[in-house]
VMD Tcl script that draws the C-alpha trace (Angstrom):
set ca {
  {0.04 0.05 0.10}
  {1.26 3.51 -0.96}
  {-0.02 6.51 1.03}
  {0.98 9.97 -0.22}
  {0.32 12.91 1.77}
  {0.77 16.54 0.34}
  {1.91 19.06 2.79}
  {4.80 20.16 5.18}
  {6.52 17.16 6.77}
  {6.85 19.01 10.01}
  {2.98 18.99 10.26}
  {2.22 15.72 8.52}
  {4.44 13.75 10.87}
  {2.04 14.34 13.62}
  {-0.79 12.52 11.65}
  {0.94 9.15 12.13}
  {0.59 6.83 14.98}
  {3.60 6.49 17.40}
  {5.78 3.46 16.75}
  {4.03 2.64 13.55}
  {6.93 3.04 11.02}
  {9.48 0.18 10.34}
  {12.05 2.12 8.44}
  {12.73 5.62 7.14}
  {14.51 6.13 3.85}
  {14.93 9.78 2.62}
  {17.07 12.40 1.18}
  {16.10 15.82 2.58}
  {16.83 19.09 0.50}
  {20.43 20.05 1.10}
  {21.07 23.41 2.55}
  {21.51 26.45 0.28}
  {21.72 24.35 -2.85}
  {18.33 24.03 -4.73}
  {15.04 25.91 -4.82}
  {12.02 23.53 -5.18}
  {9.70 26.24 -5.70}
  {7.65 26.37 -2.44}
  {7.68 29.10 0.29}
  {7.82 26.51 3.14}
  {10.54 24.44 1.78}
  {13.53 23.33 3.99}
  {16.97 24.01 2.67}
  {16.71 27.77 1.99}
  {17.09 28.92 5.68}
  {19.37 31.95 6.21}
  {21.96 30.01 8.09}
  {23.26 26.36 8.40}
  {22.22 26.40 12.18}
  {18.68 27.28 11.21}
  {18.57 24.49 8.73}
  {20.01 21.92 11.17}
  {17.62 23.07 13.92}
  {14.54 22.29 11.48}
  {16.07 19.12 10.39}
  {16.83 17.69 13.77}
  {13.56 18.84 15.04}
  {11.67 16.99 12.28}
  {13.72 13.81 12.97}
  {12.95 14.02 16.75}
  {9.36 13.89 15.80}
  {10.09 11.01 13.29}
  {11.76 9.14 16.04}
  {8.51 8.92 17.94}
  {6.77 7.43 14.99}
  {9.57 4.86 14.36}
  {9.15 1.40 15.99}
  {11.71 0.73 18.83}
  {13.60 -1.78 16.62}
  {13.21 0.46 13.56}
  {15.91 1.98 11.19}
  {16.42 5.49 9.81}
  {18.60 6.09 6.65}
  {19.29 9.74 5.56}
  {21.00 10.56 2.31}
  {22.77 13.99 2.76}
  {25.15 16.07 0.71}
  {27.24 19.13 1.58}
  {27.24 22.70 0.39}
  {30.06 25.26 -0.25}
  {29.14 28.64 1.11}
  {28.98 31.36 -1.58}
  {27.45 34.56 -2.66}
  {25.75 33.35 -5.88}
  {22.03 33.12 -6.43}
  {20.66 29.71 -6.80}
  {18.50 28.64 -9.73}
  {15.12 27.16 -9.53}
  {15.41 23.46 -10.39}
  {11.82 23.20 -11.89}
  {12.60 25.78 -14.37}
  {15.94 24.87 -15.95}
  {17.33 21.94 -13.84}
  {20.35 23.96 -12.90}
  {22.24 23.76 -9.59}
  {24.78 26.30 -8.07}
  {27.29 24.10 -6.53}
  {28.83 26.83 -4.41}
  {25.61 27.70 -2.53}
  {22.90 30.40 -2.35}
  {23.31 34.04 -1.17}
  {24.92 34.27 2.14}
  {22.77 36.17 4.39}
  {23.63 35.72 8.20}
  {26.20 32.95 8.10}
  {29.59 33.52 9.41}
  {31.13 30.80 7.19}
  {33.73 32.24 4.75}
  {32.89 32.12 1.10}
  {34.04 28.98 -0.70}
  {34.24 27.05 2.59}
  {32.60 23.73 2.98}
  {29.80 23.84 5.44}
  {30.10 20.37 6.93}
  {26.37 20.07 6.94}
  {26.15 16.21 7.06}
  {28.74 15.98 9.94}
  {27.01 18.58 11.86}
  {23.55 17.03 11.24}
  {24.86 13.65 12.35}
  {26.42 15.09 15.54}
  {23.21 16.84 16.60}
  {21.24 13.77 15.86}
  {23.50 11.92 18.28}
  {22.96 14.61 20.82}
  {19.20 14.29 20.73}
  {19.44 10.50 21.36}
  {19.74 8.69 18.13}
  {22.58 5.99 17.77}
  {24.63 6.48 14.56}
  {25.44 2.95 13.28}
  {26.92 3.64 9.78}
  {28.24 6.32 7.76}
  {27.85 4.97 4.25}
  {29.74 6.46 1.41}
  {27.84 6.66 -1.89}
  {30.55 7.07 -4.56}
  {29.20 8.15 -7.97}
  {31.32 6.66 -10.81}
  {29.52 8.99 -13.15}
  {29.54 11.91 -10.99}
  {29.09 15.47 -12.52}
  {32.20 17.34 -13.67}
  {32.86 20.79 -12.24}
  {34.59 23.69 -13.74}
  {36.40 24.72 -10.45}
  {40.09 24.84 -10.54}
  {41.14 25.27 -6.92}
  {39.67 22.13 -5.40}
  {38.76 18.50 -6.38}
  {35.47 17.69 -7.94}
  {32.85 16.26 -5.60}
  {32.23 12.55 -6.25}
  {30.39 11.24 -3.28}
  {27.61 11.73 -0.83}
  {26.83 10.11 2.59}
  {24.00 7.95 3.90}
  {23.68 7.89 7.68}
  {22.21 4.96 9.38}
  {20.50 5.91 12.74}
  {18.67 3.62 15.14}
  {16.69 4.26 18.46}
  {17.98 1.26 20.52}
  {21.16 -0.88 20.51}
  {19.03 -3.84 19.33}
  {17.16 -3.41 16.15}
  {15.90 -5.07 13.05}
  {18.61 -5.81 10.45}
  {18.42 -8.38 7.85}
  {22.10 -8.61 6.59}
  {21.42 -11.72 4.61}
  {19.07 -9.84 2.35}
  {21.92 -7.84 0.96}
  {24.98 -10.09 1.16}
  {27.21 -10.33 -1.78}
  {28.91 -13.22 -3.65}
  {32.36 -14.17 -2.28}
  {35.10 -13.76 -4.87}
  {35.90 -17.36 -5.47}
  {37.08 -19.06 -8.67}
  {33.45 -19.95 -9.31}
  {32.27 -16.46 -9.66}
  {35.35 -14.53 -10.79}
  {35.27 -13.28 -14.41}
  {37.03 -15.19 -17.06}
  {40.54 -14.19 -17.78}
  {41.97 -13.89 -14.18}
  {44.56 -16.60 -14.90}
  {47.16 -15.11 -17.37}
  {50.87 -15.06 -18.16}
  {52.90 -12.36 -16.74}
  {56.67 -11.70 -16.92}
  {58.56 -11.01 -13.73}
  {59.90 -7.41 -13.40}
  {60.95 -7.29 -9.71}
  {64.25 -6.63 -7.93}
  {65.65 -10.15 -8.91}
  {65.20 -9.45 -12.70}
  {68.50 -10.23 -14.36}
  {69.84 -11.75 -11.26}
  {71.03 -15.40 -10.72}
  {68.57 -15.64 -7.91}
  {65.57 -17.70 -8.72}
  {62.37 -15.51 -7.84}
  {60.45 -18.66 -7.44}
  {62.14 -19.34 -4.11}
  {62.35 -15.76 -2.86}
  {60.09 -14.11 -0.28}
  {59.40 -11.13 -2.46}
  {55.67 -10.40 -2.64}
  {56.25 -9.32 -6.27}
  {58.12 -12.41 -7.15}
  {55.24 -14.49 -5.66}
  {52.67 -12.78 -7.96}
  {54.76 -11.94 -11.06}
  {56.40 -15.43 -11.85}
  {59.01 -15.38 -14.44}
  {57.86 -16.69 -17.84}
  {55.19 -18.78 -16.00}
  {51.43 -18.21 -15.76}
  {49.80 -17.48 -12.41}
  {46.29 -17.76 -11.38}
  {44.06 -16.53 -8.48}
  {43.42 -19.55 -6.30}
  {40.60 -19.88 -3.74}
  {41.94 -20.07 -0.27}
  {40.84 -22.98 1.88}
  {38.85 -21.11 4.66}
  {37.68 -24.28 6.59}
  {41.17 -25.09 8.03}
  {44.29 -23.22 8.88}
  {47.83 -24.32 9.52}
  {49.79 -23.60 12.61}
  {52.75 -24.53 14.76}
  {52.81 -25.08 18.53}
  {55.29 -24.42 21.36}
  {57.56 -22.05 19.36}
  {60.36 -20.39 21.29}
  {59.97 -16.62 21.65}
  {61.51 -14.43 18.94}
  {64.27 -13.22 21.15}
  {65.17 -16.82 22.16}
  {65.31 -17.79 18.49}
  {67.32 -14.78 17.45}
  {70.11 -15.56 20.13}
  {70.04 -19.23 19.11}
  {70.55 -18.42 15.39}
  {73.05 -15.59 16.01}
  {75.10 -18.34 18.03}
  {75.38 -20.68 15.11}
  {75.75 -17.96 12.54}
  {78.95 -16.78 14.45}
  {80.21 -20.47 14.59}
  {79.79 -20.73 10.88}
  {81.77 -17.66 10.19}
  {79.21 -16.37 7.78}
  {77.65 -12.90 7.60}
  {73.96 -12.36 7.20}
  {74.54 -11.01 3.62}
  {76.47 -14.19 2.83}
  {73.69 -16.42 4.21}
  {71.21 -14.53 2.14}
  {73.40 -15.03 -0.91}
  {73.63 -18.64 -0.34}
  {70.09 -19.04 0.68}
  {68.67 -17.12 -2.46}
  {66.68 -14.38 -0.87}
  {66.86 -11.48 1.62}
  {64.61 -12.87 4.32}
  {67.38 -14.15 6.69}
  {68.02 -10.78 8.16}
  {64.42 -10.71 9.55}
  {65.18 -14.00 11.43}
  {68.62 -13.01 12.82}
  {66.96 -9.64 14.07}
  {64.19 -11.50 15.86}
  {61.44 -10.08 13.67}
  {59.61 -13.14 12.45}
  {59.83 -16.99 12.44}
  {61.15 -18.89 9.54}
  {58.69 -21.29 7.85}
  {59.32 -24.95 8.29}
  {60.88 -25.15 4.82}
  {63.02 -22.10 5.53}
  {64.17 -23.78 8.79}
  {65.46 -26.95 6.98}
  {67.25 -24.86 4.33}
  {68.85 -22.58 6.99}
  {70.06 -25.54 8.91}
  {71.97 -26.84 5.90}
  {73.78 -23.42 5.76}
  {74.87 -22.88 9.29}
  {74.51 -26.38 10.78}
  {72.63 -25.69 13.97}
  {71.55 -28.48 16.29}
  {68.23 -30.24 16.57}
  {67.01 -28.27 19.73}
  {63.96 -26.57 17.91}
  {63.73 -28.94 14.92}
  {60.48 -30.58 16.00}
  {58.56 -27.41 16.89}
  {59.78 -25.52 13.95}
  {58.94 -28.13 11.37}
  {55.78 -29.89 12.65}
  {52.77 -28.42 11.07}
  {49.16 -28.96 12.42}
  {45.83 -27.96 11.20}
  {42.80 -26.73 12.95}
  {39.16 -25.57 11.93}
  {39.29 -21.98 10.80}
  {37.80 -19.19 13.18}
  {36.54 -17.39 10.13}
  {34.64 -19.35 7.46}
  {32.86 -17.57 4.70}
  {29.15 -17.20 5.18}
  {27.47 -19.44 2.58}
  {24.88 -16.60 1.97}
  {27.62 -14.03 0.83}
  {29.79 -11.37 2.37}
  {28.96 -8.15 4.07}
  {28.79 -5.57 1.25}
  {30.78 -2.87 3.30}
  {30.13 0.90 3.72}
  {31.36 2.25 0.31}
  {28.87 1.83 -2.46}
  {29.72 2.48 -6.08}
  {26.24 3.54 -7.69}
  {25.75 5.51 -10.74}
  {23.26 8.19 -10.68}
  {20.14 7.63 -12.82}
  {18.34 10.37 -14.50}
  {14.53 10.41 -14.48}
  {13.24 12.60 -17.25}
  {9.75 13.32 -15.66}
  {11.31 14.35 -12.33}
  {13.43 17.28 -10.92}
  {17.04 16.40 -11.02}
  {17.40 15.53 -7.35}
  {16.30 11.85 -7.84}
  {18.28 9.18 -6.01}
  {18.67 5.88 -8.01}
  {16.79 2.80 -7.14}
  {19.91 0.78 -6.50}
  {20.88 3.39 -3.79}
  {17.81 2.61 -1.59}
  {17.75 -1.14 -2.27}
  {20.07 -2.15 0.50}
  {18.75 0.37 3.26}
  {15.23 -0.95 2.60}
  {15.90 -4.54 2.24}
  {18.08 -4.67 5.30}
  {16.12 -2.20 7.38}
  {12.45 -2.98 6.79}
  {10.82 -6.53 7.00}
  {8.62 -7.78 4.04}
  {5.14 -6.29 4.83}
  {6.58 -3.44 6.89}
  {6.22 0.33 6.35}
  {8.74 2.71 4.95}
  {8.52 6.54 5.57}
  {9.93 8.97 3.11}
  {9.23 12.60 4.47}
  {10.70 14.22 1.54}
  {9.20 12.11 -1.28}
  {9.92 14.08 -4.39}
  {9.15 12.03 -7.45}
  {8.28 8.91 -5.36}
  {11.54 6.74 -5.91}
  {11.06 5.28 -2.45}
  {7.34 4.35 -3.09}
  {8.33 2.76 -6.36}
  {10.90 0.50 -4.85}
  {8.65 -0.48 -1.87}
  {5.74 -1.34 -4.24}
  {8.07 -3.79 -6.08}
  {9.41 -5.32 -2.99}
  {6.46 -6.07 -0.75}
  {6.72 -3.07 1.55}
  {4.21 -0.36 2.39}
  {5.29 3.25 1.95}
  {4.11 6.64 3.28}
  {5.39 9.64 1.35}
  {5.29 13.26 2.46}
  {5.74 15.88 -0.31}
  {5.44 19.53 0.15}
  {5.03 20.54 -3.51}
  {1.69 19.53 -5.15}
  {3.36 19.82 -8.55}
  {4.98 16.53 -7.74}
  {1.81 14.69 -7.18}
  {1.55 13.54 -10.84}
  {5.16 12.43 -10.88}
  {4.48 10.29 -7.82}
  {1.50 8.76 -9.64}
  {3.71 8.03 -12.56}
  {6.45 6.58 -10.44}
  {4.30 4.24 -8.49}
  {2.34 3.30 -11.68}
  {-0.95 3.83 -9.84}
  {-3.99 5.41 -11.48}
  {-5.54 6.48 -8.23}
  {-3.03 6.38 -5.37}
  {-4.25 7.20 -1.91}
  {-3.31 10.72 -1.78}
  {-4.20 12.96 1.15}
  {-3.63 16.62 1.14}
  {-2.85 18.28 4.36}
}
mol new
graphics top color blue
foreach p $ca { graphics top sphere $p radius 0.5 }
foreach p [lrange $ca 0 end-1] q [lrange $ca 1 end] { graphics top cylinder $p $q radius 0.2 }
display resetview
């Protein structure tokens, strides 16, 4: 079921029952960035402080309507303070990336206002728990003509909750593990070795160089799936300091320097062992014994390898997708330009709202949230200030007669 209410979110929120919403997914107007053509719109306040007070006040009321185990996701972008007039997006889809006319703000011109960070901090101060700061990186981000800073290429999505225990269906958004079965073809290929042993008599195949291990000379290499069910380990090893003194004793008796040992051995790992920085592998131990002829004091513990179940086994349902999302922006020709893509809200809604639950978007815009919810067995309540967007919402939700209530 989709319910759309036309009016000011700060008033409409009081028409909902307390603890009736499972999830909030929204993208509020950013401060000083766009004019949506309505006198009561948020985002055109004189100062960032006034804007943040309005925002945090609204979300305090939203908090009452959210279920105790509910989730709240807020997509928010930042603004550079400036003295240029903004353009009305409904007229020409233009955006002034440096901000609207500065009136009472004490922020210097061209200074980043840090609106998302300040919003998140004030939300925490009013009792919200901030669980994630998600980075939405836009691979197809808009180019900018500025020459004295870098182009903006990301926005943030904050994940807030009311309590420490809350609904969270991570299995709904897990991603495939990168095993050989789901890697793209062409991962195994020939590659010439170009590391520090190039042209040397030292065989890179036996060296401990990380580049030599991956850039095999005249041989193909392939990405191999690691066994995650068991791990190898050794028991009762001497301390590194004990082993260092032991090896130094036999090095002195052999009359060899560390450089000479490394030359005989075939790589530059020996100085780590003689400095007490790390343990030789079992194979290294056997080779080293043949060079400096130490006794069998530690032979058993240094060469005996055991296996045990791994403490970390890949979840069969997939991996956690992480907090950096690479998602292209998607144009929607019938709507104003500030439309977030369906893919961006897929994860928050699937993870934060159960099937049959209700999602609230207090800044509904063209109805992207409602469209996703309709396609994924979730109910949706949309607030939208501008009545001009009513038809956009109807088109987006593909409903001839949606339940629209004007406040």
